[in-house]
DOMI-414308 format. One record per residue (C-alpha): residue number from 1; x, z, y. Coordinates in pm, whole numbers. Layout:
<atoms>
<NUM, <X, Z, Y>>
...
</atoms>
This chain:
<atoms>
<1, <12077, 8813, 11158>>
<2, <11704, 8881, 11142>>
<3, <11602, 8932, 11504>>
<4, <11239, 8987, 11404>>
<5, <11321, 9325, 11243>>
<6, <11542, 9423, 11534>>
<7, <11269, 9341, 11787>>
<8, <11014, 9544, 11589>>
<9, <11248, 9843, 11576>>
<10, <11339, 9819, 11946>>
<11, <10972, 9800, 12041>>
<12, <10900, 10120, 11852>>
<13, <11093, 10327, 12104>>
<14, <10866, 10215, 12387>>
<15, <10551, 10260, 12179>>
<16, <10635, 10611, 12056>>
<17, <10699, 10736, 12409>>
<18, <10333, 10676, 12490>>
<19, <10181, 10798, 12163>>
<20, <10152, 11160, 12054>>
<21, <10353, 11258, 11747>>
<22, <10153, 11271, 11427>>
<23, <10224, 11360, 11067>>
<24, <10186, 10994, 10967>>
<25, <10483, 10761, 10949>>
<26, <10531, 10588, 11284>>
<27, <10425, 10227, 11297>>
<28, <10631, 9943, 11438>>
<29, <10324, 9729, 11476>>
<30, <9992, 9751, 11295>>
<31, <10069, 9819, 10928>>
<32, <10450, 9841, 10963>>
<33, <10632, 10169, 10904>>
<34, <10996, 10248, 10981>>
<35, <11065, 10294, 10612>>
<36, <10940, 9941, 10545>>
<37, <11187, 9768, 10780>>
<38, <11448, 9571, 10587>>
<39, <11801, 9657, 10703>>
<40, <11967, 9319, 10737>>
<41, <12245, 9391, 10985>>
<42, <12429, 9663, 11176>>
<43, <12203, 9638, 11479>>
<44, <11885, 9690, 11277>>
<45, <12043, 9986, 11096>>
<46, <12151, 10147, 11422>>
<47, <11810, 10095, 11582>>
<48, <11637, 10247, 11279>>
<49, <11861, 10554, 11295>>
<50, <11783, 10595, 11666>>
<51, <11411, 10571, 11597>>
<52, <11430, 10823, 11311>>
<53, <11623, 11060, 11540>>
<54, <11356, 11014, 11807>>
<55, <11087, 11095, 11552>>
<56, <11273, 11408, 11437>>
<57, <11317, 11518, 11798>>
<58, <10944, 11481, 11864>>
<59, <10880, 11703, 11564>>
<60, <11106, 11972, 11714>>
<61, <11396, 11932, 11472>>
<62, <11673, 11973, 11733>>
<63, <11770, 12230, 11992>>
<64, <11808, 12122, 12355>>
<65, <12187, 12109, 12322>>
<66, <12163, 11898, 12006>>
<67, <11912, 11664, 12171>>
<68, <12143, 11621, 12468>>
<69, <12437, 11530, 12243>>
<70, <12226, 11284, 12042>>
<71, <12107, 11121, 12367>>
<72, <12470, 11094, 12483>>
<73, <12555, 10912, 12159>>
<74, <12257, 10678, 12188>>
<75, <12351, 10589, 12546>>
<76, <12699, 10490, 12423>>
<77, <12544, 10212, 12215>>
<78, <12310, 10095, 12490>>
<79, <12597, 9967, 12706>>
</atoms>
């Protein structure tokens, strides 16, 4: 398991909360985009999906009810 990718993906959630949404691809760290993260295990894949959902939400892709259901699903995996 490549914990380096997982840590980068997990850190993105905290970073994107503080940054305004832009049209550019979000960065994990300087020069790293979500689409560049290598999916090496289930945890990395799940974290990437969560971060892409967060990005879509910030762009207004979901209704309030849909956002609530997505958050409920995300919380299930955080236990």
